[in-house]
N, CA, C and O of each residue as an XYZ file, in Angstrom:
636
protein
N       0.843     -1.184     -0.008
C      -0.003      0.003      0.007
C       0.890      1.244      0.000
O       1.870      1.311      0.741
N       0.559      2.194     -0.812
C       1.256      3.469     -0.858
C       1.078      4.172      0.481
O      -0.028      4.232      1.017
N       2.176      4.704      1.019
C       2.141      5.354      2.339
C       1.127      6.496      2.358
O       0.529      6.760      3.401
N       0.923      7.169      1.247
C       0.007      8.308      1.215
C      -1.401      7.919      0.816
O      -2.308      8.744      0.922
N      -1.623      6.681      0.355
C      -2.940      6.237     -0.080
C      -3.855      6.012      1.118
O      -3.495      5.344      2.087
N      -5.061      6.598      1.018
C      -6.059      6.417      2.070
C      -7.271      5.785      1.377
O      -7.809      6.360      0.431
N      -7.705      4.606      1.840
C      -8.850      3.980      1.199
C     -10.110      4.820      1.358
O     -10.264      5.547      2.340
N     -11.012      4.714      0.379
C     -12.255      5.487      0.455
C     -13.074      5.071      1.668
O     -13.619      5.923      2.370
N     -13.166      3.765      1.921
C     -13.880      3.268      3.105
C     -12.833      2.880      4.127
O     -12.125      1.888      3.954
N     -12.733      3.655      5.187
C     -11.730      3.426      6.224
C     -12.322      2.603      7.351
O     -12.953      3.150      8.256
N     -12.124      1.290      7.304
C     -12.598      0.417      8.362
C     -11.603      0.471      9.525
O     -10.438      0.827      9.345
N     -12.077      0.116     10.710
C     -11.203      0.121     11.877
C      -9.958     -0.743     11.604
O     -10.066     -1.890     11.168
N      -8.805     -0.180     11.865
C      -7.542     -0.892     11.679
C      -7.001     -0.885     10.264
O      -6.019     -1.574      9.990
N      -7.605     -0.131      9.352
C      -7.159     -0.123      7.940
C      -5.685      0.220      7.838
O      -5.000     -0.240      6.924
N      -5.202      1.008      8.751
C      -3.830      1.519      8.726
C      -2.784      0.465      9.088
O      -1.591      0.700      8.896
N      -3.204     -0.688      9.605
C      -2.259     -1.724      9.980
C      -1.401     -2.186      8.811
O      -0.249     -2.578      8.992
N      -1.976     -2.137      7.602
C      -1.230     -2.584      6.429
C      -0.052     -1.669      6.111
O       0.814     -2.031      5.315
N      -0.013     -0.491      6.722
C       1.118      0.418      6.516
C       2.327      0.029      7.358
O       3.443      0.465      7.077
N       2.115     -0.782      8.383
C       3.219     -1.148      9.277
C       4.130     -2.175      8.627
O       3.673     -3.094      7.947
N       5.416     -2.004      8.846
C       6.411     -2.913      8.269
C       6.669     -4.079      9.229
O       6.789     -3.878     10.438
N       6.754     -5.303      8.683
C       7.046     -6.448      9.559
C       8.513     -6.477      9.982
O       9.382     -5.922      9.310
N       8.761     -7.126     11.094
C      10.096     -7.309     11.620
C      10.914     -8.171     10.654
O      10.477     -9.247     10.245
N      12.085     -7.693     10.303
C      12.995     -8.474      9.464
C      14.355     -8.662     10.136
O      15.268     -9.232      9.539
N      14.493     -8.180     11.387
C      15.796     -8.196     12.052
C      15.939     -9.280     13.105
O      17.005     -9.394     13.710
N      14.920    -10.071     13.344
C      15.040    -11.151     14.306
C      14.269    -10.910     15.591
O      13.695     -9.839     15.785
N      14.255    -11.916     16.477
C      13.396    -11.896     17.664
C      13.722    -10.850     18.710
O      12.888    -10.599     19.579
N      14.884    -10.229     18.675
C      15.217     -9.215     19.672
C      14.598     -7.859     19.335
O      14.686     -6.927     20.134
N      13.973     -7.740     18.160
C      13.379     -6.484     17.722
C      11.867     -6.597     17.716
O      11.325     -7.700     17.643
N      11.178     -5.461     17.792
C       9.717     -5.431     17.784
C       9.193     -6.147     16.547
O       9.846     -6.136     15.504
N       8.035     -6.763     16.648
C       7.521     -7.567     15.559
C       6.797     -6.748     14.492
O       6.511     -7.277     13.418
N       6.499     -5.504     14.746
C       5.947     -4.591     13.743
C       6.553     -3.218     13.949
O       6.813     -2.810     15.081
N       6.778     -2.509     12.861
C       7.317     -1.167     12.950
C       6.262     -0.190     12.430
O       5.922     -0.226     11.247
N       5.739      0.687     13.300
C       4.690      1.620     12.885
C       5.196      2.878     12.180
O       4.404      3.786     11.928
N       6.468      2.961     11.860
C       7.013      4.186     11.271
C       6.248      4.661     10.035
O       5.979      5.855      9.904
N       5.895      3.749      9.127
C       5.161      4.147      7.919
C       3.758      4.619      8.247
O       3.223      5.485      7.556
N       3.148      4.061      9.298
C       1.834      4.515      9.725
C       1.914      5.995     10.123
O       1.007      6.769      9.816
N       2.994      6.387     10.805
C       3.157      7.756     11.259
C       3.338      8.746     10.109
O       3.109      9.942     10.291
N       3.742      8.275      8.935
C       3.945      9.148      7.767
C       2.635      9.562      7.116
O       2.611     10.485      6.302
N       1.559      8.894      7.463
C       0.262      9.149      6.847
C      -0.622      9.830      7.897
O      -1.011      9.194      8.876
N      -0.938     11.095      7.710
C      -1.675     11.838      8.747
C      -3.042     11.236      9.047
O      -3.469     11.230     10.202
N      -3.744     10.727      8.021
C      -5.060     10.125      8.270
C      -4.914      8.819      9.034
O      -5.706      8.535      9.933
N      -3.901      8.017      8.683
C      -3.651      6.762      9.385
C      -3.340      7.021     10.849
O      -3.881      6.350     11.728
N      -2.473      7.988     11.116
C      -2.109      8.320     12.486
C      -3.325      8.813     13.258
O      -3.536      8.415     14.403
N      -4.123      9.674     12.643
C      -5.328     10.188     13.288
C      -6.312      9.061     13.610
O      -6.863      9.022     14.710
N      -6.537      8.150     12.669
C      -7.465      7.053     12.886
C      -6.924      6.084     13.943
O      -7.694      5.558     14.747
N      -5.631      5.849     13.949
C      -5.003      4.980     14.942
C      -5.211      5.554     16.343
O      -5.587      4.828     17.264
N      -4.971      6.836     16.501
C      -5.140      7.487     17.806
C      -6.596      7.440     18.244
O      -6.882      7.178     19.413
N      -7.517      7.689     17.323
C      -8.937      7.624     17.641
C      -9.294      6.226     18.143
O     -10.012      6.092     19.134
N      -8.803      5.188     17.473
C      -9.082      3.820     17.900
C      -8.463      3.522     19.261
O      -9.091      2.877     20.101
N      -7.239      3.986     19.482
C      -6.577      3.726     20.764
C      -7.278      4.409     21.933
O      -7.264      3.895     23.052
N      -7.881      5.546     21.685
C      -8.510      6.304     22.769
C      -9.944      5.872     23.081
O     -10.504      6.313     24.084
N     -10.548      5.029     22.257
C     -11.948      4.613     22.475
C     -12.202      4.108     23.889
O     -13.164      4.555     24.513
N     -11.392      3.202     24.426
C     -11.696      2.691     25.774
C     -11.568      3.722     26.889
O     -12.022      3.482     28.008
N     -10.965      4.846     26.601
C     -10.682      5.852     27.638
C     -11.534      7.120     27.482
O     -11.256      8.133     28.124
N     -12.566      7.068     26.637
C     -13.356      8.263     26.314
C     -13.943      8.960     27.534
O     -14.003     10.189     27.572
N     -14.372      8.202     28.523
C     -15.037      8.788     29.687
C     -14.126      8.926     30.890
O     -14.606      9.060     32.016
N     -12.832      8.897     30.672
C     -11.880      8.973     31.764
C     -11.143     10.298     31.745
O     -10.952     10.907     30.692
N     -10.731     10.733     32.928
C      -9.950     11.937     33.055
C      -8.477     11.591     32.845
O      -7.927     10.736     33.539
N      -7.861     12.246     31.907
C      -6.444     12.037     31.640
C      -5.742     13.377     31.860
O      -6.069     14.369     31.209
N      -4.789     13.398     32.769
C      -4.098     14.623     33.111
C      -2.855     14.870     32.272
O      -2.525     16.012     31.953
N      -2.168     13.789     31.916
C      -0.878     13.899     31.249
C      -0.647     12.613     30.455
O      -1.034     11.530     30.895
N      -0.025     12.731     29.302
C       0.304     11.560     28.493
C       1.808     11.347     28.565
O       2.582     12.297     28.440
N       2.222     10.099     28.767
C       3.641      9.773     28.819
C       3.976      8.825     27.680
O       3.165      7.976     27.310
N       5.167      8.971     27.129
C       5.645      8.076     26.095
C       7.043      7.608     26.440
O       7.874      8.389     26.905
N       7.301      6.323     26.209
C       8.596      5.749     26.566
C       9.483      5.683     25.334
O       9.105      5.126     24.303
N      10.681      6.268     25.463
C      11.739      6.288     24.448
C      11.333      6.012     23.014
O      10.575      5.080     22.742
N      11.815      6.784     22.142
C      11.751      6.665     20.692
C      10.329      6.569     20.150
O       9.657      7.592     20.020
N       9.859      5.378     19.835
C       8.530      5.231     19.233
C       7.427      5.771     20.137
O       6.435      6.312     19.649
N       7.592      5.629     21.446
C       6.605      6.148     22.389
C       6.499      7.656     22.346
O       5.448      8.217     22.655
N       7.580      8.316     21.966
C       7.540      9.782     21.851
C       6.612     10.206     20.713
O       5.848     11.161     20.852
N       6.679      9.507     19.613
C       5.867      9.870     18.444
C       4.394      9.673     18.748
O       3.603     10.607     18.622
N       4.025      8.479     19.144
C       2.623      8.188     19.418
C       2.115      8.977     20.621
O       1.013      9.523     20.585
N       2.907      9.038     21.676
C       2.500      9.736     22.888
C       2.255     11.223     22.664
O       1.274     11.774     23.166
N       3.134     11.871     21.919
C       2.939     13.299     21.680
C       1.728     13.547     20.772
O       1.040     14.557     20.922
N       1.469     12.639     19.840
C       0.284     12.779     18.985
C      -0.994     12.590     19.818
O      -1.970     13.315     19.623
N      -0.991     11.638     20.730
C      -2.131     11.429     21.627
C      -2.327     12.646     22.523
O      -3.457     13.101     22.705
N      -1.245     13.178     23.083
C      -1.328     14.352     23.941
C      -1.924     15.537     23.189
O      -2.771     16.252     23.725
N      -1.490     15.746     21.964
C      -2.004     16.851     21.133
C      -3.490     16.663     20.880
O      -4.266     17.614     20.972
N      -3.885     15.438     20.560
C      -5.293     15.139     20.308
C      -6.159     15.431     21.537
O      -7.272     15.943     21.414
N      -5.642     15.104     22.706
C      -6.387     15.310     23.952
C      -6.252     16.733     24.516
O      -6.980     17.113     25.433
N      -5.328     17.505     23.967
C      -5.080     18.830     24.500
C      -4.388     18.769     25.854
O      -4.641     19.600     26.726
N      -3.503     17.773     26.028
C      -2.804     17.566     27.289
C      -1.300     17.705     27.082
O      -0.812     17.740     25.952
N      -0.586     17.784     28.181
C       0.859     17.835     28.133
C       1.428     16.446     27.862
O       0.726     15.437     27.944
N       2.720     16.424     27.537
C       3.399     15.172     27.227
C       4.658     15.025     28.058
O       5.461     15.954     28.139
N       4.842     13.862     28.680
C       6.025     13.553     29.457
C       6.841     12.500     28.714
O       6.375     11.380     28.501
N       8.067     12.867     28.318
C       8.968     11.932     27.656
C       9.734     11.143     28.691
O      10.424     11.721     29.531
N       9.623      9.837     28.640
C      10.336      8.967     29.569
C      11.528      8.394     28.812
O      11.366      7.707     27.803
N      12.739      8.688     29.317
C      13.980      8.304     28.647
C      14.747      7.272     29.438
O      14.548      7.111     30.642
N      15.623      6.579     28.748
C      16.547      5.683     29.413
C      17.571      6.530     30.168
O      17.873      7.655     29.768
N      18.092      5.990     31.241
C      19.051      6.714     32.079
C      20.239      7.191     31.255
O      20.738      6.477     30.385
N      20.682      8.408     31.545
C      21.891      8.950     30.918
C      21.675      9.586     29.555
O      22.652      9.958     28.905
N      20.443      9.727     29.097
C      20.197     10.275     27.765
C      19.797     11.747     27.771
O      19.521     12.308     26.711
N      19.761     12.368     28.913
C      19.387     13.785     28.981
C      20.537     14.582     29.594
O      21.353     14.047     30.344
N      20.583     15.845     29.267
C      21.658     16.707     29.760
C      21.212     17.536     30.957
O      21.912     18.466     31.355
N      20.061     17.215     31.537
C      19.568     17.920     32.707
C      19.389     16.936     33.857
O      19.396     15.722     33.648
N      19.231     17.457     35.063
C      19.013     16.606     36.220
C      17.671     15.876     36.082
O      16.672     16.482     35.695
N      17.651     14.602     36.392
C      16.430     13.808     36.231
C      16.182     12.949     37.470
O      17.051     12.824     38.333
N      15.010     12.370     37.548
C      14.669     11.369     38.561
C      14.650     10.033     37.852
O      14.307      9.953     36.673
N      15.018      8.981     38.571
C      15.028      7.669     37.948
C      14.126      6.706     38.714
O      13.801      6.917     39.883
N      13.737      5.646     38.019
C      12.901      4.602     38.613
C      13.269      3.294     37.917
O      13.254      3.219     36.689
N      13.598      2.272     38.689
C      13.917      0.972     38.115
C      12.682      0.386     37.447
O      11.562      0.581     37.919
N      12.889     -0.333     36.346
C      11.811     -1.027     35.658
C      12.409     -2.102     34.775
O      13.622     -2.149     34.569
N      11.551     -2.965     34.256
C      11.970     -3.916     33.237
C      11.066     -3.704     32.041
O       9.944     -3.219     32.183
N      11.548     -4.065     30.863
C      10.749     -3.846     29.662
C       9.765     -4.997     29.459
O       9.599     -5.845     30.337
N       9.121     -5.018     28.300
C       8.097     -6.000     28.030
C       8.650     -7.326     27.497
O       7.948     -8.052     26.793
N       9.885     -7.636     27.825
C      10.532     -8.834     27.313
C      10.099    -10.122     28.016
O      10.562    -11.205     27.657
N       9.248    -10.018     28.976
C       8.785    -11.213     29.647
C       8.773    -11.140     31.152
O       8.188    -12.003     31.806
N       9.395    -10.145     31.709
C       9.406    -10.003     33.162
C       8.538     -8.841     33.574
O       8.570     -7.789     32.935
N       7.747     -9.010     34.650
C       6.924     -7.862     35.105
C       7.819     -6.752     35.630
O       8.944     -7.006     36.061
N       7.317     -5.517     35.594
C       8.116     -4.404     36.123
C       8.524     -4.657     37.561
O       7.779     -5.249     38.342
N       9.720     -4.199     37.897
C      10.203     -4.335     39.260
C       9.489     -3.365     40.184
O       9.340     -3.629     41.377
N       9.052     -2.255     39.638
C       8.333     -1.270     40.423
C       7.488     -0.448     39.464
O       7.670     -0.519     38.248
N       6.565      0.329     40.011
C       5.681      1.134     39.158
C       6.462      2.262     38.515
O       7.164      3.018     39.187
N       6.326      2.362     37.203
C       7.046      3.380     36.472
C       6.464      4.758     36.717
O       7.211      5.720     36.899
N       5.152      4.872     36.725
C       4.479      6.154     36.972
C       3.427      5.958     38.033
O       2.646      5.007     37.980
N       3.406      6.849     38.991
C       2.379      6.784     40.026
C       1.019      7.018     39.365
O       0.856      7.943     38.569
N       0.063      6.182     39.698
C      -1.298      6.257     39.179
C      -1.391      6.032     37.679
O      -2.370      6.447     37.059
N      -0.407      5.392     37.084
C      -0.496      5.068     35.652
C      -1.312      3.786     35.532
O      -0.793      2.691     35.748
N      -2.586      3.927     35.188
C      -3.463      2.754     35.129
C      -3.950      2.465     33.729
O      -4.732      1.533     33.540
N      -3.519      3.225     32.742
C      -3.982      3.022     31.378
C      -2.797      2.965     30.412
O      -1.858      3.754     30.520
N      -2.852      2.036     29.479
C      -1.783      1.901     28.496
C      -2.423      1.851     27.114
O      -3.366      1.092     26.891
N      -1.913      2.655     26.190
C      -2.339      2.596     24.789
C      -1.081      2.436     23.961
O      -0.136      3.214     24.090
N      -1.074      1.419     23.107
C       0.082      1.154     22.259
C      -0.408      0.617     20.925
O      -1.458     -0.023     20.859
N       0.345      0.873     19.863
C      -0.044      0.335     18.564
C      -0.143     -1.186     18.680
O      -1.088     -1.788     18.171
N       0.827     -1.804     19.347
C       0.800     -3.256     19.529
C       1.279     -3.618     20.939
O       2.260     -3.062     21.433
N       0.589     -4.538     21.566
C       1.061     -5.124     22.809
C       1.254     -6.599     22.508
O       0.290     -7.323     22.259
N       2.483     -7.034     22.531
C       2.808     -8.393     22.117
C       2.211     -9.438     23.039
O       1.872     -9.141     24.184
N       2.079    -10.659     22.545
C       1.598    -11.773     23.344
C       2.737    -12.456     24.069
O       2.705    -13.670     24.270
N       3.742    -11.698     24.462
C       4.845    -12.218     25.249
C       4.385    -12.307     26.705
O       3.283    -11.862     27.029
N       5.198    -12.867     27.572
C       4.835    -12.903     29.000
C       4.636    -11.495     29.534
O       3.696    -11.242     30.287
N       5.511    -10.582     29.151
C       5.384     -9.196     29.621
C       4.129     -8.537     29.092
O       3.456     -7.809     29.822
N       3.800     -8.784     27.817
C       2.582     -8.227     27.225
C       1.334     -8.753     27.921
O       0.394     -8.000     28.179
N       1.329    -10.045     28.222
C       0.207    -10.634     28.949
C       0.094    -10.038     30.343
O      -1.013     -9.791     30.822
N       1.225     -9.803     30.999
C       1.225     -9.205     32.323
C       0.611     -7.800     32.277
O      -0.179     -7.436     33.148
N       0.978     -7.015     31.257
C       0.421     -5.667     31.104
C      -1.096     -5.729     30.947
O      -1.825     -4.969     31.584
N      -1.564     -6.639     30.098
C      -2.998     -6.765     29.854
C      -3.766     -7.203     31.088
O      -4.919     -6.813     31.270
N      -3.145     -8.006     31.933
C      -3.797     -8.478     33.153
C      -3.806     -7.426     34.260
O      -4.652     -7.475     35.153
N      -2.880     -6.481     34.210
C      -2.713     -5.544     35.325
C      -3.106     -4.103     35.023
O      -3.146     -3.281     35.938
N      -3.396     -3.775     33.769
C      -3.726     -2.410     33.396
C      -4.898     -2.385     32.432
O      -5.123     -3.340     31.690
N      -5.642     -1.289     32.447
C      -6.616     -1.055     31.400
C      -5.806     -0.691     30.170
O      -4.953      0.193     30.240
N      -6.050     -1.351     29.042
C      -5.186     -1.163     27.889
C      -5.996     -1.027     26.592
O      -7.182     -1.351     26.521
N      -5.303     -0.542     25.598
C      -5.840     -0.422     24.255
C      -4.699     -0.643     23.281
O      -3.589     -0.155     23.492
N      -4.974     -1.381     22.210
C      -4.001     -1.548     21.134
C      -4.762     -1.796     19.843
O      -5.976     -1.995     19.867
N      -4.070     -1.786     18.733
C      -4.704     -1.846     17.414
C      -4.706     -3.208     16.760
O      -5.402     -3.400     15.763
N      -3.954     -4.160     17.282
C      -3.830     -5.458     16.616
C      -4.958     -6.388     17.062
O      -5.074     -6.685     18.251
N      -5.796     -6.856     16.120
C      -6.879     -7.771     16.487
C      -6.328     -9.042     17.144
O      -5.234     -9.499     16.812
N      -7.094     -9.598     18.071
C      -6.642    -10.793     18.799
C      -6.266    -11.934     17.875
O      -5.307    -12.655     18.148
N      -7.007    -12.116     16.777
C      -6.710    -13.238     15.884
C      -5.367    -13.071     15.163
O      -4.857    -14.038     14.598
N      -4.784    -11.869     15.169
C      -3.498    -11.651     14.533
C      -2.343    -11.562     15.541
O      -1.184    -11.443     15.143
N      -2.652    -11.618     16.829
C      -1.631    -11.431     17.856
C      -0.479    -12.417     17.770
O       0.663    -12.046     18.044
N      -0.745    -13.668     17.397
C       0.309    -14.664     17.421
C       1.096    -14.746     16.107
O       2.048    -15.520     16.015
N       0.725    -13.980     15.111
C       1.444    -14.022     13.826
C       2.825    -13.441     13.945
O       3.101    -12.611     14.811
N       3.693    -13.889     13.057
C       5.041    -13.323     13.013
C       5.036    -12.041     12.178
O       5.970    -11.245     12.278
N       4.020    -11.829     11.370
C       3.837    -10.640     10.548
C       4.856    -10.531      9.405
O       4.999     -9.457      8.820
N       5.554    -11.597      9.082
C       6.486    -11.540      7.960
C       5.726    -11.324      6.652
O       6.249    -10.705      5.726
N       4.490    -11.834      6.572
C       3.698    -11.704      5.348
C       2.449    -10.866      5.578
O       1.499    -10.954      4.800
N       2.433    -10.063      6.619
C       1.270     -9.254      6.973
C       0.997     -8.191      5.933
O       1.903     -7.459      5.533
N      -0.250     -8.103      5.492
C      -0.597     -7.070      4.528
C      -1.939     -6.431      4.870
O      -2.542     -5.781      4.016
N      -2.410     -6.599      6.077
C      -3.631     -5.937      6.522
C      -4.873     -6.739      6.326
O      -5.964     -6.281      6.665
């Protein structure tokens, strides 16, 4: 699909076909949303879909975790008219910071809470790894990948 092409009938999740499958092996994310972000309508529809479960909730601040989380998080914050908190890996900023130990979604639950009162998670994809399952069991969440596609490797994914 052309990155700029928008189908006339935009069904929920139409933008998934813009995402590139993982070609670098199991240590890398299984889908790359970079091409989705290049299409303003796709990004807008993705954010709308991600925010559906949280429509009636008060959100004070949106946080995004390193790199890809900055892109999606800042777009969500702009859509909601809220501020954005960039969460970085230790040592990546030139100003004084506060730190908090955590583990990523590689299969181990977080060692401690990353954000106080962070009870909602929205991500383009939450993997069916042990860590992804832990997130789904412990937080209200939203993601764009249908359950029937969760276990795919996405090497041949075309939407």
